[in-house]
VOPAGU-2260 file (C-alpha; in pm, 1 decimal, decimal comma):
REM VOPAGU-2260
SITE   aa  ch    i         X         Y         Z
SITE  MET   A    0       3,1      -5,2      15,5
SITE  ASP   A    1     290,7     237,3      95,6
SITE  PHE   A    2     440,5     180,0    -232,4
SITE  LEU   A    3     102,6     232,0    -432,6
SITE  ILE   A    4      64,3     566,2    -246,3
SITE  THR   A    5     415,6     672,7    -317,0
SITE  SER   A    6     397,3     596,3    -690,0
SITE  LEU   A    7      91,6     734,0    -746,4
SITE  SER   A    8     184,2    1059,6    -544,9
SITE  PHE   A    9     464,0    1103,7    -770,1
SITE  ILE   A   10     296,7    1046,1   -1060,1
SITE  VAL   A   11      22,6    1303,1    -989,5
SITE  VAL   A   12     319,3    1539,2    -885,3
SITE  ILE   A   13     519,8    1510,6   -1212,4
SITE  GLY   A   14     179,8    1510,8   -1418,0
SITE  ILE   A   15      96,4    1848,9   -1294,1
SITE  LEU   A   16     435,0    1995,7   -1309,6
SITE  VAL   A   17     491,9    1915,1   -1652,5
SITE  THR   A   18     145,2    1948,1   -1781,5
SITE  PHE   A   19     150,8    2329,2   -1643,8
SITE  HIS   A   20     498,9    2363,6   -1810,9
SITE  GLU   A   21     360,6    2266,7   -2152,2
SITE  LEU   A   22      60,8    2481,8   -2091,2
SITE  GLY   A   23     292,1    2783,2   -2080,4
SITE  HIS   A   24     451,9    2671,2   -2414,4
SITE  PHE   A   25     110,7    2591,2   -2584,8
SITE  LEU   A   26     -80,4    2925,7   -2440,3
SITE  VAL   A   27     197,0    3165,1   -2549,7
SITE  ALA   A   28     249,1    2978,6   -2887,5
SITE  ARG   A   29    -117,4    3015,3   -2999,0
SITE  PHE   A   30     -88,1    3381,5   -2856,2
SITE  PHE   A   31     198,3    3451,5   -3111,7
SITE  ASN   A   32     -10,1    3245,5   -3362,3
SITE  VAL   A   33     244,2    2972,4   -3396,2
SITE  GLY   A   34      68,6    2628,4   -3518,9
SITE  VAL   A   35      81,7    2385,4   -3244,5
SITE  GLU   A   36      31,1    2018,5   -3403,8
SITE  LYS   A   37       9,8    1848,8   -3077,5
SITE  PHE   A   38      18,7    1914,6   -2696,4
SITE  SER   A   39      53,0    1564,2   -2518,3
SITE  VAL   A   40      23,9    1505,4   -2158,1
SITE  GLY   A   41     255,6    1188,9   -2092,4
SITE  PHE   A   42     455,7     989,9   -2363,8
SITE  GLY   A   43     433,0     674,5   -2513,7
SITE  LYS   A   44     145,5     518,2   -2671,2
SITE  PRO   A   45    -188,4     738,1   -2687,0
SITE  ILE   A   46    -470,2     637,0   -2436,0
SITE  PHE   A   47    -673,0     905,2   -2579,6
SITE  SER   A   48    -630,9    1159,6   -2864,6
SITE  LYS   A   49    -865,1    1416,7   -3018,7
SITE  LYS   A   50    -810,7    1635,8   -3289,5
SITE  ILE   A   51    -972,5    2028,2   -3219,2
SITE  GLY   A   52    -869,6    2271,8   -3510,6
SITE  TYR   A   53    -513,1    2223,7   -3612,8
SITE  THR   A   54    -438,0    2064,6   -3258,3
SITE  GLU   A   55    -413,1    1718,6   -3186,7
SITE  TYR   A   56    -454,2    1650,7   -2784,0
SITE  ILE   A   57    -327,6    1352,8   -2628,2
SITE  LEU   A   58    -323,1    1173,1   -2328,1
SITE  ALA   A   59     -40,4     914,6   -2354,8
SITE  SER   A   60      35,6     611,8   -2159,0
SITE  ILE   A   61     327,7     706,2   -1968,3
SITE  PRO   A   62     255,5     989,9   -1733,1
SITE  LEU   A   63     615,5    1115,1   -1651,0
SITE  GLY   A   64     613,2    1415,1   -1880,4
SITE  GLY   A   65     489,0    1539,5   -2179,6
SITE  TYR   A   66     557,1    1770,9   -2480,1
SITE  VAL   A   67     416,1    2026,6   -2714,4
SITE  LYS   A   68     504,9    1998,6   -3094,2
SITE  MET   A   69     507,2    2326,3   -3300,6
SITE  THR   A   70     503,5    2365,0   -3670,9
SITE  GLY   A   71     855,2    2472,0   -3771,7
SITE  GLU   A   72    1000,0    2439,5   -3409,0
SITE  GLN   A   73    1322,0    2226,4   -3528,7
SITE  TYR   A   74    1610,3    2450,3   -3675,9
SITE  GLY   A   75    1624,3    2390,4   -4081,3
SITE  GLU   A   76    1302,6    2228,3   -4048,7
SITE  GLU   A   77    1127,0    2219,8   -4412,5
SITE  VAL   A   78     781,7    2367,9   -4343,7
SITE  ASP   A   79     478,4    2381,1   -4597,0
SITE  PRO   A   80     507,8    2744,2   -4753,0
SITE  GLU   A   81     129,1    2761,0   -4668,4
SITE  LEU   A   82     190,5    2718,0   -4311,8
SITE  GLU   A   83     497,0    2945,9   -4329,5
SITE  HIS   A   84     276,4    3249,8   -4117,5
SITE  ILE   A   85     223,2    2979,3   -3812,4
SITE  SER   A   86     575,7    2842,5   -3830,3
SITE  PHE   A   87     781,7    2865,9   -3482,4
SITE  SER   A   88    1087,8    2976,3   -3690,5
SITE  ASN   A   89     939,8    3237,6   -3884,1
SITE  LYS   A   90     849,8    3443,5   -3567,8
SITE  THR   A   91    1070,4    3718,6   -3430,4
SITE  VAL   A   92    1348,9    3613,8   -3177,3
SITE  PHE   A   93    1165,5    3793,4   -2910,5
SITE  GLN   A   94     849,1    3602,3   -2971,4
SITE  ARG   A   95    1028,0    3263,9   -3012,6
SITE  ALA   A   96    1221,0    3351,4   -2664,4
SITE  MET   A   97     874,8    3403,2   -2484,9
SITE  ILE   A   98     733,6    3096,8   -2637,3
SITE  VAL   A   99    1063,4    2911,7   -2488,9
SITE  ALA   A  100    1045,0    3102,7   -2159,3
SITE  ALA   A  101     669,0    3057,5   -2098,9
SITE  GLY   A  102     735,8    2684,9   -1958,7
SITE  PRO   A  103     952,7    2781,7   -1678,6
SITE  ILE   A  104     717,7    3083,4   -1601,2
SITE  PHE   A  105     439,9    2887,7   -1572,3
SITE  ASN   A  106     592,9    2688,8   -1327,1
SITE  PHE   A  107     675,7    2972,7   -1116,2
SITE  LEU   A  108     319,1    3120,0   -1159,3
SITE  LEU   A  109     200,9    2760,2   -1044,2
SITE  ALA   A  110     396,2    2779,0    -750,0
SITE  VAL   A  111     254,2    3152,9    -678,0
SITE  LEU   A  112    -101,7    3014,7    -747,2
SITE  VAL   A  113     -63,7    2714,5    -488,9
SITE  TYR   A  114      89,9    2926,8    -220,1
SITE  PHE   A  115    -223,7    3174,5    -276,0
SITE  LEU   A  116    -494,7    2922,0    -234,5
SITE  ILE   A  117    -267,3    2737,1     103,3
SITE  PHE   A  118    -238,8    3072,1     272,2
SITE  LEU   A  119    -597,5    3194,5     185,1
SITE  PHE   A  120    -802,1    2890,2     308,9
SITE  SER   A  121    -515,6    2762,1     568,6
SITE  GLY   A  122    -384,6    3082,0     683,2
SITE  VAL   A  123     -42,4    3161,6     804,7
SITE  PRO   A  124     143,2    3128,5    1163,1
SITE  LYS   A  125     -19,3    3365,9    1388,7
SITE  SER   A  126     210,5    3608,6    1606,7
SITE  VAL   A  127     134,8    3437,7    1908,1
SITE  ILE   A  128     424,9    3453,1    2140,8
SITE  GLY   A  129     572,1    3137,6    2284,2
SITE  GLU   A  130     899,9    3118,8    2471,1
SITE  ILE   A  131    1052,0    3426,2    2621,6
SITE  PRO   A  132    1416,1    3356,7    2743,9
SITE  GLU   A  133    1518,6    3584,4    3053,4
SITE  GLY   A  134    1711,3    3852,3    2984,6
SITE  THR   A  135    1580,7    3902,6    2623,4
SITE  PRO   A  136    1391,0    4252,4    2501,6
SITE  ALA   A  137    1066,0    4076,2    2525,0
SITE  TYR   A  138    1140,3    3979,4    2871,4
SITE  LYS   A  139    1246,0    4295,4    2996,5
SITE  ALA   A  140     936,2    4453,5    2840,3
SITE  GLY   A  141     703,0    4219,7    3016,8
SITE  LEU   A  142     552,2    4050,6    2727,3
SITE  MET   A  143     426,1    3687,3    2845,6
SITE  ARG   A  144     369,5    3381,0    2682,9
SITE  GLY   A  145      27,0    3358,3    2485,0
SITE  ASP   A  146      37,3    3729,8    2399,5
SITE  VAL   A  147     -81,7    3827,8    2050,8
SITE  VAL   A  148     157,5    4084,6    1850,4
SITE  LEU   A  149    -152,9    4300,3    1647,8
SITE  SER   A  150      90,6    4569,4    1506,8
SITE  ILE   A  151     425,1    4722,9    1525,6
SITE  ASN   A  152     448,1    5098,6    1479,3
SITE  GLY   A  153     105,2    5081,8    1346,9
SITE  GLU   A  154     167,4    4849,4    1056,6
SITE  ASP   A  155     -36,9    4512,3    1063,3
SITE  ALA   A  156     174,5    4230,8    1254,0
SITE  LEU   A  157     -60,0    3939,1    1316,6
SITE  SER   A  158     118,4    3714,5    1108,0
SITE  TRP   A  159     444,5    3564,4    1243,8
SITE  GLY   A  160     644,0    3631,4     909,2
SITE  LYS   A  161     516,4    4008,0     915,8
SITE  MET   A  162     606,0    4051,3    1259,0
SITE  ASP   A  163     946,3    3888,6    1209,9
SITE  SER   A  164    1024,0    4086,0     894,3
SITE  ILE   A  165     926,0    4439,9    1062,7
SITE  ILE   A  166    1155,0    4343,2    1344,2
SITE  GLU   A  167    1461,5    4202,6    1134,2
SITE  ASP   A  168    1434,0    4553,6     916,7
SITE  SER   A  169    1446,4    4782,6    1263,3
SITE  ASN   A  170    1819,1    4797,6    1269,4
SITE  GLY   A  171    1780,8    4803,1    1641,3
SITE  LYS   A  172    1547,7    5108,3    1649,8
SITE  VAL   A  173    1269,5    5123,5    1917,3
SITE  LEU   A  174     926,0    4962,2    1826,0
SITE  GLU   A  175     598,2    5036,1    1950,2
SITE  PHE   A  176     403,0    4699,9    1980,2
SITE  GLU   A  177      28,1    4674,3    2002,5
SITE  ILE   A  178     -21,3    4319,9    2211,5
SITE  SER   A  179    -316,2    4181,9    2304,7
SITE  ARG   A  180    -359,2    3975,0    2627,1
SITE  LYS   A  181    -719,3    3778,7    2716,8
SITE  GLY   A  182    -893,1    4029,3    2545,6
SITE  ILE   A  183    -712,6    4330,8    2681,7
SITE  THR   A  184    -513,5    4547,8    2438,8
SITE  PHE   A  185    -193,7    4756,9    2530,0
SITE  GLN   A  186     126,5    4918,0    2405,2
SITE  LYS   A  187     492,6    4815,5    2454,7
SITE  PHE   A  188     808,2    4980,1    2348,0
SITE  ILE   A  189    1080,1    4738,8    2278,4
SITE  THR   A  190    1414,2    4756,5    2141,6
SITE  PRO   A  191    1554,1    4469,5    1912,2
SITE  ILE   A  192    1883,1    4351,1    1969,1
SITE  GLU   A  193    2160,5    4249,1    1697,7
SITE  THR   A  194    2160,8    3864,0    1727,9
SITE  SER   A  195    2259,5    3573,5    1473,0
SITE  PHE   A  196    2095,7    3269,4    1318,2
SITE  THR   A  197    2219,7    2975,7    1091,3
SITE  ASN   A  198    2051,9    3004,4     761,5
SITE  ILE   A  199    1948,7    2682,8     558,5
SITE  PHE   A  200    2308,9    2662,9     416,1
SITE  ASN   A  201    2473,4    2653,5     786,6
SITE  GLU   A  202    2574,1    3009,0     741,5
SITE  LYS   A  203    2563,2    3245,4    1058,7
SITE  GLN   A  204    2376,2    3538,3     955,8
SITE  LYS   A  205    2314,9    3898,6    1143,2
SITE  SER   A  206    1966,0    3999,1    1232,7
SITE  TYR   A  207    1762,4    4178,0    1494,2
SITE  SER   A  208    1524,3    4019,9    1744,9
SITE  ILE   A  209    1321,8    4073,6    2072,6
SITE  GLY   A  210    1396,1    3704,8    2180,5
SITE  VAL   A  211    1045,7    3512,0    2156,6
SITE  GLY   A  212     964,7    3185,1    2003,9
SITE  ARG   A  213     663,5    3042,8    1843,4
SITE  VAL   A  214     386,4    2828,8    1988,1
SITE  TYR   A  215     367,0    2515,4    1865,5
SITE  GLU   A  216     104,7    2243,0    1957,1
SITE  PRO   A  217     235,8    1913,2    2087,6
SITE  LEU   A  218     130,3    1735,9    1763,2
SITE  ILE   A  219     323,7    1435,8    1689,2
SITE  GLY   A  220     442,4    1444,3    1328,6
SITE  ASP   A  221     662,8    1099,3    1349,7
SITE  VAL   A  222     731,6     839,4    1572,2
SITE  ALA   A  223    1100,4     688,2    1564,6
SITE  LYS   A  224    1113,0     292,1    1514,3
SITE  ASP   A  225    1203,6     108,9    1816,7
SITE  HIS   A  226    1191,7     380,8    2042,1
SITE  PRO   A  227     977,8     412,9    2385,4
SITE  ALA   A  228     725,3     596,5    2201,0
SITE  MET   A  229     663,2     368,4    1953,4
SITE  LYS   A  230     668,0      42,3    2176,5
SITE  SER   A  231     403,0     211,1    2415,4
SITE  GLY   A  232     173,3     242,8    2131,9
SITE  ILE   A  233     184,7     622,3    2036,8
SITE  LYS   A  234     144,0     698,6    1697,5
SITE  ALA   A  235     191,2    1025,2    1447,1
SITE  GLY   A  236    -104,7    1231,0    1438,9
SITE  ASP   A  237    -156,3    1231,3    1815,9
SITE  LEU   A  238    -196,2    1490,4    2031,0
SITE  ILE   A  239       4,8    1517,6    2394,3
SITE  VAL   A  240    -262,7    1678,9    2619,0
SITE  SER   A  241     -60,9    1631,9    2933,1
SITE  ILE   A  242     239,6    1442,8    3109,2
SITE  ASP   A  243     200,0    1303,6    3460,0
SITE  GLY   A  244    -134,5    1517,0    3487,3
SITE  LYS   A  245      56,3    1839,7    3429,9
SITE  SER   A  246    -106,2    2000,8    3094,6
SITE  VAL   A  247     138,9    2083,6    2818,3
SITE  PHE   A  248      89,2    2341,2    2569,5
SITE  THR   A  249     362,0    2355,9    2322,4
SITE  SER   A  250     615,9    2101,3    2163,3
SITE  SER   A  251     890,3    2273,8    2416,9
SITE  ASP   A  252     689,5    2205,5    2714,3
SITE  VAL   A  253     717,0    1828,2    2634,4
SITE  SER   A  254    1084,5    1838,3    2541,6
SITE  LYS   A  255    1144,6    2029,9    2875,9
SITE  TYR   A  256     984,8    1792,8    3092,5
SITE  VAL   A  257    1099,0    1480,7    2945,0
SITE  ILE   A  258    1452,4    1583,8    2968,3
SITE  LYS   A  259    1375,6    1724,9    3341,8
SITE  ASN   A  260    1230,1    1378,6    3458,1
SITE  GLY   A  261    1357,0    1104,1    3183,0
SITE  ASP   A  262    1486,5     901,8    3514,9
SITE  LYS   A  263    1143,0     765,0    3565,5
SITE  GLU   A  264     835,0     609,2    3384,6
SITE  LEU   A  265     600,9     909,5    3260,4
SITE  ALA   A  266     224,5     900,1    3198,2
SITE  PHE   A  267     143,6    1065,1    2868,5
SITE  GLU   A  268    -209,1    1164,5    2799,3
SITE  ILE   A  269    -276,0    1176,5    2430,2
SITE  GLU   A  270    -571,1    1270,6    2222,2
SITE  ARG   A  271    -648,5    1065,1    1916,7
SITE  ASN   A  272    -984,0    1119,4    1716,5
SITE  GLY   A  273   -1159,5    1303,3    1957,6
SITE  GLU   A  274   -1065,6    1028,0    2237,2
SITE  ARG   A  275    -812,1    1078,4    2522,5
SITE  GLN   A  276    -556,3     788,5    2659,8
SITE  VAL   A  277    -294,3     746,3    2856,8
SITE  TYR   A  278      25,3     570,4    2776,5
SITE  LYS   A  279     339,5     468,0    3007,6
SITE  ILE   A  280     658,2     552,2    2851,9
SITE  THR   A  281     979,1     551,6    3011,8
SITE  PRO   A  282    1235,6     781,3    2831,4
SITE  ALA   A  283    1554,9     608,0    2687,1
SITE  LYS   A  284    1935,1     769,1    2749,8
SITE  VAL   A  285    2051,6     913,2    2434,7
SITE  LYS   A  286    2409,4    1020,1    2357,9
SITE  VAL   A  287    2407,6    1381,4    2209,7
SITE  LYS   A  288    2694,9    1655,0    2156,5
SITE  ASP   A  289    2638,1    1940,6    2385,8
SITE  LYS   A  290    2714,3    2311,1    2296,4
SITE  SER   A  291    3085,8    2239,9    2364,8
SITE  GLY   A  292    3100,4    1957,6    2164,2
SITE  LYS   A  293    3108,5    1687,6    2485,4
SITE  ASP   A  294    2917,6    1397,9    2487,4
SITE  VAL   A  295    2641,2    1398,7    2725,9
SITE  TYR   A  296    2320,9    1167,8    2762,5
SITE  VAL   A  297    1969,6    1318,6    2744,7
SITE  SER   A  298    1641,6    1166,4    2788,7
SITE  ARG   A  299    1445,9    1065,5    2469,1
SITE  VAL   A  300    1118,5     903,9    2399,7
SITE  GLY   A  301    1157,0     907,8    2024,4
SITE  ILE   A  302     883,5    1148,4    1889,2
SITE  ALA   A  303     916,0    1443,0    1642,6
SITE  PHE   A  304     672,3    1734,5    1650,5
SITE  GLU   A  305     452,5    1845,7    1367,6
SITE  SER   A  306     492,9    2258,8    1288,5
SITE  ASN   A  307     151,9    2321,2    1399,1
SITE  PRO   A  308     135,5    2695,1    1515,3
SITE  PRO   A  309    -186,2    2891,7    1581,7
SITE  LEU   A  310    -320,3    3040,7    1245,1
SITE  THR   A  311    -455,3    3360,8    1109,9
SITE  LYS   A  312    -665,9    3364,7     800,3
SITE  LEU   A  313    -551,0    3638,8     530,8
SITE  SER   A  314    -732,2    3880,9     319,2
SITE  LEU   A  315    -721,1    3793,1     -86,1
SITE  LEU   A  316    -458,8    4094,5    -116,8
SITE  ASP   A  317    -266,2    3976,2     151,1
SITE  ALA   A  318    -267,9    3610,0      58,7
SITE  CYS   A  319    -156,1    3727,8    -310,7
SITE  THR   A  320     115,9    3940,4    -143,2
SITE  GLU   A  321     262,6    3653,5      80,9
SITE  SER   A  322     255,3    3397,2    -191,5
SITE  VAL   A  323     454,4    3602,2    -443,7
SITE  SER   A  324     676,7    3659,7    -148,0
SITE  ASN   A  325     735,8    3306,4     -35,2
SITE  SER   A  326     756,0    3187,5    -403,5
SITE  VAL   A  327    1042,1    3474,1    -443,9
SITE  PHE   A  328    1224,9    3385,3    -137,4
SITE  ILE   A  329    1242,9    3001,9    -294,3
SITE  VAL   A  330    1366,6    3100,6    -610,5
SITE  LYS   A  331    1655,9    3346,7    -417,4
SITE  SER   A  332    1736,4    3012,5    -187,1
SITE  THR   A  333    1731,5    2761,1    -462,9
SITE  VAL   A  334    1953,3    2966,0    -695,9
SITE  ILE   A  335    2192,4    3041,4    -386,6
SITE  GLY   A  336    2203,8    2670,4    -310,7
SITE  ILE   A  337    2288,4    2598,3    -686,9
SITE  TYR   A  338    2550,5    2845,2    -681,1
SITE  LYS   A  339    2695,9    2680,6    -358,1
SITE  MET   A  340    2705,7    2349,0    -485,2
SITE  ILE   A  341    2910,9    2457,7    -795,6
SITE  ASN   A  342    3172,1    2652,7    -590,3
SITE  GLY   A  343    3199,8    2356,0    -352,0
SITE  SER   A  344    3072,3    2520,3      -8,3
SITE  VAL   A  345    2761,8    2299,7      12,8
SITE  SER   A  346    2791,5    1922,4    -101,9
SITE  SER   A  347    2665,9    1799,1    -402,5
SITE  ASP   A  348    2511,6    1507,9    -260,0
SITE  ASN   A  349    2210,8    1719,2    -169,2
SITE  ILE   A  350    2109,8    1685,6    -530,7
SITE  GLY   A  351    1826,9    1443,9    -561,0
SITE  GLY   A  352    1650,1    1266,9    -843,0
SITE  PRO   A  353    1330,3    1063,6    -888,0
SITE  ILE   A  354    1339,8     829,1    -629,9
SITE  LEU   A  355    1398,9    1098,5    -374,6
SITE  ILE   A  356    1115,9    1288,0    -517,8
SITE  ALA   A  357     901,7     970,9    -507,3
SITE  GLN   A  358     997,6     919,8    -129,9
SITE  ILE   A  359     917,3    1279,8     -48,4
SITE  ALA   A  360     591,5    1293,8    -229,3
SITE  GLY   A  361     483,3     937,3     -76,1
SITE  LYS   A  362     571,6    1093,3     262,1
SITE  VAL   A  363     397,2    1449,0     255,6
SITE  VAL   A  364      47,3    1306,4      83,0
SITE  LYS   A  365      19,7    1150,7     425,7
SITE  LYS   A  366      45,7    1425,1     615,0
SITE  GLY   A  367    -237,2    1598,7     436,7
SITE  LEU   A  368    -303,4    1834,6     132,7
SITE  LYS   A  369    -127,5    2137,2     237,5
SITE  TYR   A  370     193,8    1945,9     278,6
SITE  TYR   A  371     158,3    1791,9     -59,0
SITE  LEU   A  372      63,0    2143,0    -222,7
SITE  ASN   A  373     358,1    2317,9     -77,9
SITE  PHE   A  374     571,8    2012,8    -203,8
SITE  ILE   A  375     463,3    2064,3    -553,1
SITE  ALA   A  376     520,1    2432,0    -508,6
SITE  VAL   A  377     870,2    2415,5    -430,0
SITE  LEU   A  378     934,9    2142,2    -699,0
SITE  SER   A  379     783,8    2377,7    -970,8
SITE  ILE   A  380     987,9    2634,0    -883,6
SITE  ASN   A  381    1289,3    2392,0    -893,1
SITE  LEU   A  382    1169,6    2292,4   -1225,9
SITE  ALA   A  383    1145,1    2619,6   -1376,6
SITE  ILE   A  384    1507,0    2690,7   -1233,6
SITE  LEU   A  385    1652,5    2388,4   -1388,9
SITE  ASN   A  386    1512,0    2455,7   -1706,7
SITE  LEU   A  387    1636,7    2793,4   -1740,2
SITE  ILE   A  388    2016,2    2670,9   -1675,1
SITE  PRO   A  389    2200,4    2758,2   -2012,8
SITE  ILE   A  390    2231,7    2399,4   -2122,9
SITE  PRO   A  391    2132,4    2321,6   -2480,9
SITE  VAL   A  392    1816,1    2111,6   -2491,3
SITE  LEU   A  393    1693,7    2265,5   -2182,2
SITE  ASP   A  394    1480,3    2590,6   -2251,1
SITE  GLY   A  395    1759,1    2794,5   -2093,2
SITE  GLY   A  396    1978,6    2673,1   -2389,0
SITE  HIS   A  397    1749,9    2786,5   -2647,3
SITE  LEU   A  398    1699,7    3113,2   -2477,3
SITE  MET   A  399    2084,0    3147,9   -2491,1
SITE  PHE   A  400    2096,6    3063,5   -2875,5
SITE  TYR   A  401    1808,6    3329,3   -2907,3
SITE  THR   A  402    2013,0    3607,2   -2705,7
SITE  VAL   A  403    2326,4    3531,1   -2898,4
SITE  GLU   A  404    2102,9    3574,8   -3223,1
SITE  ALA   A  405    1948,6    3904,1   -3121,1
SITE  ILE   A  406    2300,7    4030,2   -3058,7
SITE  THR   A  407    2455,6    3917,0   -3386,9
SITE  ARG   A  408    2157,6    3955,4   -3601,6
SITE  LYS   A  409    2183,1    3594,1   -3716,1
SITE  PRO   A  410    2094,3    3251,3   -3600,5
SITE  VAL   A  411    2360,5    3041,1   -3448,8
SITE  ASN   A  412    2567,3    2813,5   -3696,6
SITE  ARG   A  413    2366,8    2501,9   -3762,0
SITE  LYS   A  414    2674,1    2325,8   -3663,8
SITE  VAL   A  415    2766,6    2490,6   -3342,7
SITE  ARG   A  416    2398,4    2431,5   -3234,8
SITE  GLU   A  417    2406,6    2054,4   -3311,4
SITE  THR   A  418    2747,5    2039,6   -3118,4
SITE  ALA   A  419    2651,4    2231,7   -2826,2
SITE  GLN   A  420    2304,2    2027,7   -2822,1
SITE  ASN   A  421    2503,6    1695,0   -2822,2
SITE  ILE   A  422    2724,5    1825,1   -2535,3
SITE  GLY   A  423    2419,9    1969,9   -2326,3
SITE  VAL   A  424    2263,7    1625,7   -2359,4
SITE  LEU   A  425    2542,2    1431,7   -2222,7
SITE  LEU   A  426    2587,1    1698,5   -1922,8
SITE  LEU   A  427    2199,0    1650,0   -1879,8
SITE  PHE   A  428    2243,0    1282,1   -1882,6
SITE  LEU   A  429    2539,1    1287,9   -1617,4
SITE  LEU   A  430    2307,1    1509,7   -1398,7
SITE  ILE   A  431    2025,9    1243,5   -1400,0
SITE  PHE   A  432    2267,8     988,8   -1356,1
SITE  TYR   A  433    2451,5    1170,7   -1042,0
SITE  SER   A  434    2110,3    1263,7    -894,3
SITE  VAL   A  435    2010,1     884,6    -937,8
SITE  TYR   A  436    2309,2     746,0    -793,2
SITE  ASN   A  437    2252,4     967,7    -477,4
SITE  ASP   A  438    1891,6     842,9    -439,4
SITE  ILE   A  439    2051,7     485,1    -425,3
SITE  VAL   A  440    2318,8     572,0    -192,3
SITE  ARG   A  441    2045,1     713,8      54,5
SITE  LEU   A  442    1857,6     399,9       3,4
SITE  ILE   A  443    2153,2     149,7     115,7
SITE  LYS   A  444    2274,4     399,0     395,8
């Protein structure tokens, strides 16, 4: 059953991404009056085909790709004189470039659309204050766990992302916070301090902070195999209500209690499908490294928590703005990641292929539609960027040829183009081979 779910979720992801990509080529080609002979979803033997006007629409048997066949799209291709007016090669450099670029652009737009739907219907993390370490600006200002930040300097800050952004851009200047606590609204003036954090590339970056953490419900996302929690019967999706009769409100509460009281059997009260039950768990001692690098033993029960903060709904405009912002952030992170792999500061072992994509698709689809859609958005942006790499046979390679043509006022020499495309095919094959190799290595580890 797991294999079936993984396979189907992978096929659906690839099908959506490729169809949207080819739809971009198709729609812009038709906009510039280029004849599209075939629009196929999938490869191989057609399961269904129907010709409407000039175009044959095909649903093929291998749902792992697709293509758009345009009239006169191959360089030097002979075209019936009566069809010259709808030939791809007869269009201007700008028009051809736009048709080629439309595929990656549509993949980016797909990501924006997906995030828009997620933010509109699910919302974004609400700016509810969680942990407040002693000595931080928030602690000194008298903020308490459970406080809700409504605005900062008069600007809406009800979402955690917006609040974070305003604080990070403060440059250490005093900020006026509008706070809601148990229905009472009041103001606090807080001066952020300069701090640092480790980004996704394990690099230290400077920022500004008031020293507060998010609130995360103690919702279990994963249970480690052969660990105490799994042996007791606890499952992913369970919500921890209390431990030893003491209520817990966040995942941090659970972690701290287990570490502090891990020498004895603990009674976990769990809520599952609206019903509550108590599970007895004796934590195991696990060796980890402390901040100084020394080996220490800490108590663990073998559970990982879901990122499940309180959410706030967004307006249409805010959902649109947030979706574009989030998509742009992923584009930047992906481009930086590729650059760092090229210069060696990030290991190329992070490159994944179809096996890894299928594994992730299978995992996220079990977690829920929101997680599955988020995966589609991220992968769609990755596909857009991959296609824009200036390697012949990819969209980026064609755009490179059109750029040269625009500058020199003549098409790239046919022999040069063919040689470059052969090299491009080789490079693409090597990239696919390496990504699959990485996938297999991960499987056998």
